[in-house]
N, C-alpha and C positions, 0 to 999 in steps of 0.2 A: 200016800196022803189019801185023806177021804173025799169023795164027790164032794164039789162044791155046794151041792144042794142037800146035802147031810149032816154040813157042819153044824155042829151044838154049841153050847156054851163052853162045854170043857174043852173043846177045841181051841177055842178063844180064849181061855181064862188069861193066860200069859201072853198075848197078840195085842200091839198097838194096831190101830186101823189101816196105818200104813205098812205093817208087817202083813197083816191079810189081803192087802193090794196086791203087794209082790205075789203071795201064795194063788191067791184066786185068780188072777191073770194068767196065770200059768196054765191052770186048771182050765180056764176059759177057751186060751191058745189052743190047748193039746186039742178041743173038740172043733174049733173055727181057726182052719186055717188062713182065714183073711186078716186075724188079729195079729197085729206087730206093735214092738214097743219101743220107746224112744225116749233118751236121756240127755240133759245138756250139760255133764260131769257131774251128775248127781244120783248115780245107780245106787252108789251104797246108803245114802240117806233117803231115797225114795223106794228102797227095797227090790230093785228091778236085777239086782246082782246075778241071783238064781235062774231070772229068764233069759239073762245074757247067757249063763252057763249053758240051760237046759236046750235053749232055742235060740242058736248064735246067728243062725240064718235070718231070724226075723226082728234082732235087736239091732237098736241104730245108735249107736254114741255119737253125737253132734259138737262135742264141746262145749264150749261158753258162747253159743249162736242160737240163744232163744229165740230172737226175731226170723233166722233163717229156718230154725226148727219149725216153726209153724207155717212157713211155706212149702217145706219138705212134707208136711204132714198132709197139708192140701192138696199137693202133687199126690201121694199116696191114694189117695181119698178118692182122686178122680179115675186111679187105675182099680177100683174097686176093694182095696184093703182097708182096715180098720184099725186107724192110728189110734194109738194108745200114748200122749205124752206128757211122762211125768216129770214135776218140779215143784220149789218151793212156791208156794202160792203168791207171794210177793213178785214172784220172778214170771208166775202162769200166767197172771192178770197183767200189771201194771209195765212191765217191761215190753209187753208183745202185745198190748191194747191195739194198736193202730191194724198189725197184722192179723189178729183174731178176727176183728170187725172185719175188714175188707177181704181175704184170704179164706175165712171158714164160714163166718156169719153170713155174711152177704150171700155167696154162693149156696149157702145151706148145705156145706159138706159134712160128710159122716165123719167128724173127728173129736175124739174123746181127751179133753184137757183135764187132768189130775194136780191138782194144787195140792200138795201135802205142807205140813208145818203152819197150818192157817190159825188167823186170828191170833191171839197172845201166847199161844203154844210153843213158838219159839223162844219165849223168855228173854234169857241173857244175851239172844240175837241183837235185841233193840229194836227200836222204831223202825229204822229200814226194813228189818225183816219181819216185822207182824204187819199180818194182810188182814187189815179190818176195814177194808175198802172193797174189797174184791166182789162182794155176792152183789153190790150197788154197781158195780161197774159190769159184769157177766148178765145180770139179769134186766139191764138196760139195752141190752144187743139185742135186735131183733132175731128169731129162730134159734137162738140159744136155751139149753134147757139146764135149770141149775140144782144140783141136787148134794145134799149134804146131810150124810148117814150120821145117827147117833152113836151107833157104837158098833164093834169089829163085825158083828153078825149081821147087822142091816149093810155094812159095806159091801159084803159080800152078794147080798142082793141088789143092791143099787149097782153095781158092778154087770151081774147079771143082765139087771133091764137095761142099763146104757148101752151093753155091747149086742143087744138085740134091737135097740130104736136106731132109728134110722135118722142121724141128724145131728148136730154139732150138741155136746154136752161139757159142762165143768162139774167136776166133782170134787168137793172141797173135804179135806181131811187134814187133821191136828197132828200134831206129833205123837204123842202117846199120854197117858196119866198114870200116874204110881198106883193108885188104886182105882182102876176101872171097874163101874157099875155095869153089867149087864142088864138092857133092858128086854130083849129078846132071847130065848131060850133055844130057838135053832134057824137057820135059813129057811126051810120048810114052813116055820111058825110066823117067820116075819112079814107083816102084812102089807110092804113095801110095793107101791107102783108109782109110776111117775103121773103126777095129775092126783094124787089122794094122800091124804093124810092118815096118823093113825091116833085115835083116843088112848091112850094108855092109863089112864085114870079118871072116872067117871064123877063127876060133882056139878052142882048147879048155883052156886054163890059167885064163881068169877071162873074165868078161863085163863090158862097159862098156856102160850103158842111159844114153842121153842124149835129151835133146828140146831142139829149139830150136839158134839161132844165138847165141853162136860156139862153144858146146859141144860140139855133135856135131861141127863140124869139128876142135875142139884134142882130142877123143877121137880123132879119127882119125889125127891128126899123132902122138899121144902113144903110140899102138898103134902105128903103124910102127916109133917110136923104139924102143919096148920089143921089138920082133920081134929088131931088132938085139943085144938082149940074152939071147935064148933065152926070152922071156916072149909066149908067143902069145895075144893078147887079140882077143876076140871084140868085134865093136861093132855095136851096136844100134840104130836111130834110132826113137825111139818120138814120132814125131810127133801121134799119136794117142794122148794121155794119156788120154782118157777118150771112148768106151769104149778101156780098154785091151786088148793084144793078151796075153790069160792065157797063151794054148798058146806063144807065144814066151818069154815068163818062164819058164815051167815046163820047158820045153826047155833054154834056158840054165843054168837051175840044176842039170839033170840031168846035161847036158854037160860042164859048164864046174866045176861046183862051188863058185863063188864070184861075187856079184855087187857091183859098183860102180855107182852112180847119180851123174850129172852133170846138174847144170841151174844155170841163173842165175835162182834162184828162193831163196827159205828152204828149210831141210833139211826144213822143219815143213811135211806135208801137200801138198806138192807131187807132182813126179814120183815121187822118193824113197819118199814115202810109199804111193803107190799102188801101187809094185812090190813095196815089202814086205808089202802086204796079200796082195799073190797068195802070195808065197814062203811066208810064215808059215801061211798056209792049204792050201798044196798041195807045198811043196818045200821046207822049213827047211835054208837053207845060210849061209854067212857072208854078210853084206851088208856096205856102209859106203856113206853118203849124204855126195855132196861138194856142197855148195849153200852158200849164205850162212847162218850160224851163227843161234842165236837173239839177233841184235842188230838194230840199226836202222843200214844202210849208212850210209857216209861220201859225202861228195860227190869228185869228181876225175875226170881222163879214163876212159872207160870202159874202156881197156886195161889201166888201172894199176888199177882197181878187181877188174876181174878177174882179173888176177894176184894182187891181196891177198887174195882169196877163195879163191884156190887153183882156178881155173877155166881157166888156161892151160895148153898142153901140156906144159910143163918142170914146172909142180906136179904135173899129172895123174901125169906119168912118175914123180915122187917118190913119190906118195901110193899109188900102183898098186904099185911095187916095194914097198915097206914092208908094204902090205895082203897082197899074195901072198907075201912074206917068213915072215908070222905063220900063215899058214892051210895052207902046203903042205907 
């Protein structure tokens, strides 16, 4: 396997972010003996099976005991280990909310929680398995860092940064895409760092701020379509939702005069809320939040759900044109 830092688009072409997570974690663990992995009966779905096979003494299967697993992670962290606990995002946040708050973020322990199958990507799993409140919950906890990579290459970079960072992290991954669009060429060329955004397309008419897959990709495609109609949209990949890049948000507000946020998450408390908090304090401009409205999502194929809630490129083109038309 290639070194983590040298992975390229070709290495990632057929891999979903959760597949990359499983492979990258092995590479990181080979270099850092403090890294251990934990699963709550989902090592196949979270792609930790290979980690368990290669590093059996550093893999821990806890069964269906997510709340207890968080406590185990806390104990490991106090002994100097770096636990990566991976499970479905719906379980990684809501089922263990109290334990994360009390056992990990309150004492600021060095635990990494990886929520896979986030947003609407669980599709037919239905409302109970759609994690559309997780960013809001995790970013509201003091000391918690919230990272939402947009493609497989950025997933590797996020994992590297999280492993090096001393403190609690929540890393949000989707299940996968049928035809993924790679935003970044290689890990070395991926500009990600905690607390910083990446501008992936320049524009001065409006700014689109998105986080995670598929919405960063769909926002990028929408911006290219809008350009054909004379609307030049800046696209910002806000993979570090907390801490958020306040400077990038303020600059976007000053230079484009309008911001639209896009997320595979509830519009309440997620990326849109985080951006709005900066805007209202620093540079009030017109804003629109695109995401899951104040409803429980229905079940269905992920692509159809993303379209239903206005998160595909076609819907975004219409929404942004209407938004710009009202404010310009």
